[in-house]
matplotlib code that plots the C-alpha trace (Angstrom):
import matplotlib.pyplot as plt

x = [30.8, 34.5, 36.6, 39.1, 42.8, 44.3, 46.3, 49.4, 49.3, 49.2, 52.1, 54.0, 54.1, 56.3, 54.3, 48.3, 47.0, 46.5, 48.0, 50.4, 53.6, 56.1, 59.5, 62.0, 65.8, 68.1, 70.7, 73.9, 72.6, 69.5, 72.0, 73.6, 70.2, 69.5, 72.8, 72.1, 68.5, 69.6, 72.3, 69.6, 67.3, 70.2, 70.8, 67.3, 67.0, 69.9, 68.7, 65.0, 64.2, 60.5, 57.6, 54.1, 51.9, 48.7, 48.3, 46.3, 45.9, 44.1, 43.8, 42.9, 41.3, 42.3, 39.7, 36.8, 38.3, 37.5, 39.3, 38.9, 40.4, 41.4, 42.6, 44.1, 47.5, 50.7, 53.3, 56.7, 59.8, 62.7, 64.6, 67.7, 68.1, 65.0, 62.7, 60.2, 57.4, 54.6, 50.9, 48.6, 45.0, 42.6, 39.6, 37.8, 36.0, 36.0, 37.9, 40.7, 44.1, 47.3, 50.2, 53.6, 56.3, 59.0, 58.0, 54.4, 51.5, 47.9, 45.1, 42.0, 38.7, 36.2, 33.2, 33.6, 34.8, 37.8, 41.7, 44.1, 47.4, 50.5, 54.1, 54.8, 57.2, 54.6, 53.0, 55.4, 56.1, 53.2, 52.0, 55.1, 55.9, 55.8, 55.1, 56.1, 57.2, 59.3, 61.2, 62.0, 64.1, 65.6, 69.3, 70.7, 72.6, 69.2, 67.5, 70.2, 70.2, 66.6, 65.9, 67.3, 69.1, 66.6, 64.9, 62.7, 63.7, 62.0, 60.9, 57.2, 55.0, 52.5, 49.0, 49.6, 52.4, 55.1, 58.2, 59.6, 62.0, 59.9, 61.8, 60.4, 62.0, 61.8, 62.5, 65.2, 64.3, 60.8, 59.0, 55.3, 54.8, 55.6, 57.4, 57.2, 57.4, 58.5, 58.2, 61.1, 60.9, 63.7, 64.8, 65.0, 61.8, 59.9, 56.3, 54.5, 54.9, 52.9, 53.1, 51.9, 51.1, 51.4, 47.6, 47.8, 46.1, 47.9, 48.2, 49.4, 50.2, 50.9, 52.2, 51.4, 51.7, 54.8, 56.3, 59.8, 61.8, 59.0, 59.1, 56.6, 55.7, 56.1, 52.5, 51.3, 52.3, 50.3, 46.5, 44.7, 41.8, 38.7, 38.3, 35.1, 37.3, 37.7, 41.2, 42.1, 45.5, 47.0]
y = [64.3, 65.0, 63.2, 60.8, 61.3, 59.3, 56.4, 57.6, 60.8, 59.0, 56.8, 59.7, 61.1, 58.4, 62.9, 76.5, 79.1, 78.3, 81.7, 81.3, 83.4, 84.6, 83.4, 86.2, 86.4, 85.3, 87.5, 86.7, 86.7, 84.6, 82.2, 81.5, 80.9, 78.3, 76.6, 76.4, 75.0, 72.4, 71.4, 70.9, 69.0, 66.7, 66.0, 65.5, 63.0, 61.1, 60.9, 60.1, 56.3, 56.6, 59.2, 59.3, 62.4, 63.9, 64.5, 67.0, 67.9, 70.4, 70.0, 73.4, 73.7, 76.9, 76.7, 76.2, 78.3, 75.3, 73.0, 69.4, 68.7, 65.5, 64.4, 61.5, 60.2, 58.9, 56.3, 56.4, 54.3, 55.0, 52.1, 51.7, 54.0, 55.9, 53.1, 53.8, 51.8, 54.1, 53.9, 56.7, 56.3, 59.1, 59.6, 62.2, 62.7, 59.0, 56.2, 55.0, 53.1, 53.2, 51.1, 50.7, 48.4, 46.1, 47.4, 46.5, 48.7, 48.1, 50.6, 49.5, 51.0, 49.9, 51.7, 49.6, 46.4, 46.6, 46.5, 47.5, 45.6, 46.0, 46.8, 50.4, 51.0, 50.6, 53.8, 55.7, 59.2, 59.4, 62.5, 64.1, 66.4, 64.0, 65.8, 66.1, 62.6, 62.6, 65.6, 63.7, 61.1, 63.3, 64.0, 67.6, 66.4, 65.2, 68.4, 70.4, 68.1, 68.1, 72.0, 75.3, 77.4, 78.5, 81.6, 82.5, 82.0, 83.7, 83.0, 82.1, 81.1, 78.3, 77.9, 76.4, 78.7, 76.7, 78.7, 77.7, 78.7, 78.9, 77.9, 78.1, 75.4, 75.7, 72.2, 71.8, 70.3, 69.4, 68.8, 68.3, 71.0, 74.7, 74.9, 73.5, 75.2, 73.7, 74.8, 73.6, 73.7, 74.3, 70.6, 70.5, 68.6, 69.5, 70.0, 71.3, 71.2, 72.7, 71.7, 74.2, 72.6, 74.3, 75.1, 76.7, 73.8, 73.2, 70.5, 71.4, 68.7, 69.4, 67.2, 68.0, 66.5, 64.8, 62.0, 61.0, 57.8, 55.7, 52.0, 50.9, 47.5, 46.1, 44.9, 48.5, 48.2, 45.2, 45.8, 42.9, 42.0, 39.8, 36.9, 38.8, 41.8, 42.1, 42.1, 44.1, 44.0, 47.4]
z = [131.3, 131.7, 129.3, 131.1, 131.0, 127.8, 128.7, 126.7, 128.9, 132.0, 131.2, 130.0, 133.5, 134.1, 134.5, 139.7, 137.5, 133.9, 132.7, 129.9, 130.6, 127.8, 128.2, 129.2, 128.8, 131.6, 133.0, 134.6, 138.1, 137.0, 135.2, 138.5, 139.9, 137.3, 137.9, 141.5, 141.1, 138.7, 141.1, 144.0, 141.5, 140.8, 144.5, 145.2, 142.3, 143.7, 147.2, 146.4, 147.2, 147.2, 147.2, 148.4, 147.6, 146.8, 143.1, 141.2, 137.6, 135.5, 131.7, 130.1, 126.7, 125.1, 122.3, 124.9, 127.8, 130.1, 132.2, 133.6, 137.0, 138.6, 142.0, 143.8, 144.9, 143.5, 144.7, 143.1, 143.3, 141.0, 139.6, 137.4, 134.4, 133.8, 134.9, 137.9, 139.5, 139.8, 141.1, 140.2, 141.7, 140.6, 143.1, 141.1, 139.0, 138.5, 140.2, 138.0, 138.8, 136.9, 137.8, 135.9, 137.1, 135.5, 132.0, 132.3, 133.1, 134.1, 133.9, 136.0, 135.5, 138.2, 136.7, 133.5, 135.3, 132.7, 132.7, 130.1, 130.3, 128.3, 127.9, 129.2, 126.5, 123.8, 124.5, 127.0, 125.6, 123.2, 125.1, 124.0, 127.1, 130.2, 133.7, 137.2, 137.6, 134.6, 136.0, 139.2, 137.6, 134.6, 135.2, 134.9, 131.8, 130.4, 131.1, 129.4, 126.4, 126.0, 126.6, 125.4, 128.0, 130.6, 129.4, 132.6, 136.2, 139.2, 142.6, 143.1, 146.1, 145.1, 146.9, 150.3, 150.9, 149.1, 148.1, 144.7, 142.0, 138.7, 135.4, 131.8, 129.4, 125.8, 124.1, 121.3, 118.2, 116.7, 120.0, 120.2, 122.6, 123.0, 126.4, 129.7, 133.2, 136.6, 140.2, 142.2, 146.1, 148.5, 148.4, 144.8, 144.2, 141.2, 143.0, 139.9, 136.3, 133.3, 129.7, 127.1, 123.7, 120.3, 120.2, 123.8, 125.6, 128.8, 131.5, 135.0, 137.7, 141.3, 144.1, 147.7, 151.2, 150.1, 152.0, 151.1, 151.3, 153.0, 152.6, 149.8, 149.2, 145.8, 146.0, 145.6, 142.1, 141.3, 140.9, 142.3, 139.7, 140.3, 137.9, 136.4, 135.2, 131.6, 130.4, 127.3, 125.7, 125.3]

ax = plt.figure().add_subplot(projection="3d")
ax.plot(x, y, z, "-o")
ax.set_aspect("equal")
plt.show()
């Protein structure tokens, strides 16, 4: 049986091929490309009012040389600061719903008839690296403060024919992961991220079928639970 995604990782995503690449030095021409991509990402962040997209995730275990795969969809509405309302609904391998809004989270597991609820701040960030959603609302200044100067930049086409610029980001300080990779499309949207841990385990998350700036009801971030659902405090 596949192990479910830890709650701490799901809240950190507030988050292609599993080949680990080695960072390379950035030349002057690449530095200009990096600056252009970061500016594009900042414009995308400022203009993004909501997002609906399909979401896939692959968690690679370097010791077992095996991967668990998940698929579902995500709804995302940025709020003030670094807050956001998020709904992640995994459909495979098992049905599971996570909502985060107004500092609270609910993780509903229908197969167990159980919901874990609590304050998102109590567990947010425990996974260390975050993911594709975190990159959406991180400002250019925050990216530059958190990571070393970009050491690897190149053009790359993802499955589905999506043209992107691929950046490798090495964290500053004593981070809990080795490095991160992001793939940014022509609009400045980070459509894929990969986090490589110190033991070479890796998590890749991919957005596809993106629909921007739709009207998304606040009710989408409120899981309606039957009275017989067991509530567990997180």
